[in-house]
C-alpha positions in Angstrom: -20.2 -17.3 -6.8 -23.5 -15.9 -6.8 -24.5 -12.2 -8.0 -26.6 -9.8 -6.4 -27.8 -6.4 -8.3 -25.1 -4.7 -6.3 -22.2 -5.0 -8.2 -20.3 -3.7 -5.4 -21.3 -6.5 -3.0 -20.9 -9.0 -5.5 -16.7 -7.6 -5.4 -17.1 -8.0 -1.5 -18.3 -11.4 -1.8 -15.6 -12.2 -4.2 -13.0 -10.8 -1.8 -14.1 -12.7 1.3 -14.0 -16.1 -1.2 -10.5 -15.2 -2.6 -9.3 -15.1 1.3 -10.6 -18.3 2.2 -8.6 -19.9 -0.4 -6.0 -18.1 -0.1 -5.7 -18.2 3.6 -3.2 -21.3 3.5 -0.4 -19.4 1.6 0.1 -17.2 4.8 0.9 -20.4 6.8 3.9 -21.3 5.3 6.1 -18.6 4.9 9.6 -20.1 5.8 11.0 -18.4 2.9 9.9 -15.1 2.8 10.9 -14.4 -1.1 9.0 -17.3 -2.4 5.9 -17.0 0.2 6.0 -13.4 -1.3 6.1 -14.7 -5.1 3.2 -17.1 -4.3 0.9 -15.0 -2.3 1.3 -12.2 -5.2 0.7 -15.1 -8.1 -2.6 -15.8 -6.5 -3.5 -12.0 -6.1 -2.6 -11.7 -9.7 -4.4 -14.7 -10.9 -7.7 -12.9 -9.8 -6.2 -9.5 -11.0 -6.3 -8.0 -7.6 -2.7 -6.0 -8.4 -4.6 -4.7 -11.8 -8.0 -3.4 -10.3 -7.3 -0.1 -11.2 -5.5 -0.9 -14.9 -7.9 -0.7 -17.6 -9.4 -3.5 -19.2 -7.9 -3.1 -22.5 -4.5 -3.4 -21.3 -5.7 -6.8 -19.1 -6.7 -4.9 -15.8 -10.1 -5.1 -14.1 -10.9 -1.4 -15.3 -12.5 -0.5 -11.5 -13.1 3.4 -10.7 -11.5 4.3 -7.2 -14.5 3.5 -5.2 -14.9 0.2 -6.0 -11.4 -0.8 -5.8 -11.4 0.8 -1.9 -13.9 -1.4 -1.2 -12.2 -4.6 -2.3 -9.2 -3.4 -0.6 -11.2 -3.0 2.8 -12.5 -6.6 2.3 -9.3 -8.1 1.4 -7.7 -6.7 4.4 -10.3 -7.9 6.6 -10.3 -11.4 5.5 -6.2 -11.4 4.6 -5.1 -8.9 7.2 -1.6 -7.8 6.4 -1.1 -9.3 2.8 -1.7 -6.1 0.9 1.3 -4.2 0.8 2.4 -6.4 -2.3 -0.8 -5.4 -4.5 -0.7 -1.9 -3.2 2.4 -0.8 -4.3 2.4 -2.3 -7.6 -1.1 -0.2 -8.2 0.7 2.9 -7.0 3.6 2.0 -9.6 0.6 1.4 -12.3 -0.7 4.8 -11.5 2.7 6.6 -12.1 3.1 4.6 -15.3 -0.6 5.5 -16.3 -0.4 9.2 -15.9 3.1 9.7 -17.6 5.0 8.6 -21.1 3.2 8.2 -24.5 -0.2 6.1 -25.0 1.9 3.1 -26.5 4.4 2.7 -23.7 2.2 3.5 -21.6 -0.2 0.6 -22.7 2.4 -1.8 -22.7 3.8 -1.3 -19.4 0.8 -1.9 -18.1 -0.6 -4.3 -20.4 2.8 -6.3 -18.9 1.8 -5.6 -15.6 -2.1 -6.9 -15.9 -1.5 -9.9 -18.3 1.6 -11.8 -17.1 1.0 -10.5 -13.4 4.0 -9.0 -12.4 5.0 -7.1 -9.3 6.7 -3.4 -9.3 9.1 -2.2 -6.9 8.6 1.2 -5.6 12.4 2.9 -5.2 12.2 6.1 -3.3 13.1 6.3 0.3 17.0 6.5 1.1 18.8 6.8 4.3 18.9 10.7 4.2 15.3 11.1 2.5 12.2 10.2 3.8 9.4 12.9 4.0 12.1 15.5 2.4 11.6 14.0 -1.0 14.1 16.7 -2.4 16.6 15.3 -0.2 17.3 12.1 -2.3 21.0 12.0 -3.4 20.2 9.1 -5.8 21.8 10.7 -9.3 20.8 10.0 -12.5 23.6 11.7 -14.8 23.0 12.5 -18.4 24.5 10.8 -21.2 24.5 10.6 -24.8 21.9 7.3 -24.5 20.2 8.4 -21.7 21.3 8.3 -18.0 23.5 6.7 -15.5 22.1 6.0 -12.4 24.1 5.7 -9.2 22.2 5.7 -5.3 20.8 3.4 -2.8 17.3 3.2 -2.0 16.0 1.7 1.7 12.4 0.6 2.2 11.5 -0.9 -0.9 8.5 -3.0 -1.4 8.5 -6.0 -3.7 12.4 -5.7 -3.7 12.9 -8.9 -4.5 10.0 -10.1 -6.2 9.8 -6.8 -8.8 10.0 -7.1 -12.6 10.5 -3.5 -12.9 11.4 -1.0 -10.2 10.2 2.5 -10.5 13.4 4.6 -8.9 13.4 8.4 -8.3 16.8 10.3 -8.8 18.1 13.9 -9.1 19.5 15.0 -12.4 20.4 18.4 -11.0 20.7 18.2 -7.1 20.8 22.4 -7.2 17.4 22.6 -8.6 15.6 20.4 -5.8 12.1 19.4 -6.3 12.4 20.6 -10.2 15.6 18.5 -10.7 13.6 14.9 -9.7 12.7 12.2 -12.2 11.3 8.8 -12.0 12.9 5.9 -14.1 11.6 2.7 -14.9 14.5 0.0 -14.3 14.6 -3.7 -14.6 16.1 -5.4 -12.1 18.2 -7.5 -14.1 19.7 -4.4 -15.8 23.8 -4.2 -14.8 24.8 -2.7 -11.8 21.0 -3.0 -9.9 22.2 -5.0 -6.6 19.1 -6.4 -4.5 20.0 -6.9 -0.6 18.1 -9.8 1.4 14.6 -9.4 2.8 14.3 -6.9 6.3 12.7 -8.9 9.3 9.9 -7.0 9.5 6.9 -7.8 11.7 3.5 -7.2 10.1 4.6 -7.9 6.5 2.9 -10.9 5.6 3.6 -12.4 2.7 5.3 -9.5 1.1 8.8 -8.4 0.8 10.9 -5.5 2.0 14.7 -4.2 1.4 17.6 -2.4 -0.3 18.2 -1.9 -3.8 21.5 -0.5 -4.9 22.0 1.1 -8.2 25.4 1.5 -9.5 26.1 2.6 -12.8 22.6 1.4 -14.3 22.5 2.7 -17.4 18.4 3.9 -18.5 17.5 4.8 -21.7 15.6 8.2 -22.1 12.5 6.5 -23.2 12.2 4.8 -19.6 11.9 8.3 -17.8 8.6 8.7 -17.1 7.2 12.0 -18.2 8.7 15.1 -18.8 12.2 16.3 -17.5 12.0 17.5 -14.0 8.5 16.1 -13.6 9.2 13.3 -11.2 7.8 15.0 -7.9 4.8 15.9 -9.7 4.2 12.3 -10.7 4.9 11.5 -7.2 2.7 13.8 -5.6 -0.7 13.1 -7.4 0.5 9.2 -7.2 0.9 9.3 -3.3 -2.7 12.0 -3.3 -4.5 9.0 -5.2 -2.8 6.1 -2.9 -3.5 7.6 0.4 -7.4 7.0 0.4 -7.0 3.4 -0.7 -4.4 2.5 2.4 -7.3 4.2 4.4 -9.3 1.2 3.0 -6.7 -1.1 3.8 -6.3 0.1 7.4 -10.0 0.4 7.9 -10.6 -3.5 7.0 -7.5 -4.4 9.4 -9.3 -2.3 11.8 -12.4 -3.9 11.7 -10.9 -7.2 12.0 -9.5 -5.9 15.1 -12.6 -4.9 16.3 -14.7 -7.7 15.8 -11.7 -9.9 17.3 -12.1 -7.6 20.2 -15.8 -7.5 20.8 -16.0 -11.7 20.4 -13.6 -11.7 22.9 -14.8 -9.3 25.7 -18.6 -10.9 25.0 -17.1 -14.6 26.0 -14.1 -13.5 28.8 -15.5 -13.8 32.5 -14.0 -11.5 34.9 -15.7 -11.0 38.2 -19.0 -13.2 37.4 -19.6 -10.7 34.4 -18.2 -10.7 30.7 -16.0 -8.0 29.9 -17.9 -6.3 27.5 -20.4 -5.8 30.7 -18.3 -3.1 32.1 -18.9 0.4 30.9 -15.1 1.1 30.6 -14.6 -1.5 28.1 -18.2 -1.2 26.0 -18.2 2.3 26.0 -14.9 2.4 24.5 -16.1 0.0 22.2 -18.7 2.0 21.3 -16.2 5.0 20.4 -14.5 2.7 18.1 -17.3 1.5 16.1 -18.2 5.4 15.4 -14.3 5.9 14.2 -14.5 2.8 12.3 -17.6 4.3 10.5 -16.4 7.5 10.0 -12.9 6.2 8.5 -14.8 4.1 6.0 -16.9 7.3 5.0 -13.7 9.3 4.9 -12.2 7.1 2.3 -15.1 6.6 0.4 -15.7 10.2 0.4 -12.0 10.8 -0.9 -11.8 8.1 -3.7 -15.3 9.2 -4.9 -13.8 12.8 -5.0 -11.2 11.0 -7.3 -13.8 9.2 -9.6 -16.1 12.4 -10.1 -12.9 14.7 -11.2 -13.0 16.6 -8.1 -10.2 17.8 -5.9 -9.3 15.1 -3.5 -5.4 16.0 -1.9 -7.0 17.2 1.5 -9.7 14.5 1.7 -7.1 11.6 0.7 -4.6 12.9 3.5 -7.5 13.0 5.8 -8.7 10.0 5.3 -5.2 8.0 5.6 -4.5 10.4 9.0 -7.5 9.4 10.4 -7.8 5.4 9.6 -4.3 4.8 10.0 -4.6 6.3 13.7 -7.9 4.4 14.0 -6.1 1.2 13.5 -3.3 2.1 16.0 -6.0 2.6 18.6 -8.1 -0.4 17.9 -5.1 -3.0 18.2 -3.5 -1.3 21.2 -6.5 -1.4 22.9 -6.9 -5.1 21.6 -3.6 -5.8 22.7 -4.0 -4.6 26.5 -7.6 -6.3 26.7 -6.3 -9.6 25.7 -3.7 -9.5 27.7 -1.2 -12.6 27.1 -3.5 -14.1 24.8 -2.3 -10.6 22.8 1.2 -11.6 22.9 1.4 -15.0 21.6 2.6 -16.2 18.1 0.1 -17.0 16.7 -2.3 -14.0 18.0 -4.2 -12.3 15.3 -4.8 -9.2 16.9 -0.8 -9.2 17.7 -0.1 -9.0 13.8 -2.7 -6.7 13.2 -0.7 -4.6 16.0 2.5 -5.0 13.8 0.8 -4.0 10.3 -0.5 -0.6 12.2 2.8 0.4 13.0 3.9 -0.3 9.2 0.9 1.5 7.8 1.4 4.6 10.0 4.2 5.4 7.3 3.3 4.2 4.1 2.4 7.3 2.1 3.4 9.5 4.7 3.4 9.6 8.3 0.4 11.5 10.6 2.5 14.3 10.7 3.1 14.5 7.2 -0.7 14.0 6.5 -1.3 17.0 9.0 1.2 19.2 6.7 -0.9 18.5 3.6 -4.2 19.1 5.2 -2.7 22.2 6.6 -1.3 23.3 3.0 -4.9 23.1 1.7 -6.8 24.8 4.4 
């Protein structure tokens, strides 16, 4: 790869080359778990699973802005494939924010140097946006804790070398009773379901994880007693503009597909792009794409500068995910039957949009966060 005088442009070119080399891995997905492992290993070989992990721990040591730019490039050229490394990045951020320096560096070094995936165990059947409603319990013992409960919608569940699991030690205390624990999948009492059949989840796995009397020593608790909720909120705040970068890259890919198609497809002796009802809509989407990029870059730049970013992070996620949803929906309409065949990329992007709408909080959750900051 040739290098320019712009390091971030070099990162984009590197991501494009990686995508060209890695794309064949997305074509053979008969075995979901094996496919997910192979794709994740490819990401790990380039340290794309450890972009934010410090260099002394074996990661790339990038700032948030550069990481977002890489995510946008990867999601454009390998749409639908970023769920696994982004999930690990979220978990690594939680580890970075908690525990002693020795333990923190140990976990981060293992994740980065060994190419490990981490599963995020938060959502339950009765607890999604209402995090304080989780029923998974961590009962204190002489050695630490015993964890009981069931987690649904766990990304990386079948390929993870670690789980970060949220449980309550004191349900009556609400948020103040929530803690996060690092748990190995091979720990006695951990049971992992078969992967869900999820449209739009390319090369990744998602499923349920059951904790049945699972022991966890106190040193595997992240942060101080009762700090789980605040660690989670900080992680989600930092993660939302990164997910927005993912949405932006996928939306841009969908946009380019639509523009190319409408300029080639002839109807009534002229191409579809010549109809103002289509070209003016695409002009609107071009504007929204640029705005989505500026919003996530603003939020990530604020994180890098040590400024407040909670509101801007939610704005970026809200706007980018809705832009992706609208562009892909428009594409499905414009391409007609060509958009619904199994091999259609616009269909895959549309399915990914449905998934990304809920990652790190739905649109209404983002609006609630934004309103709380006004």
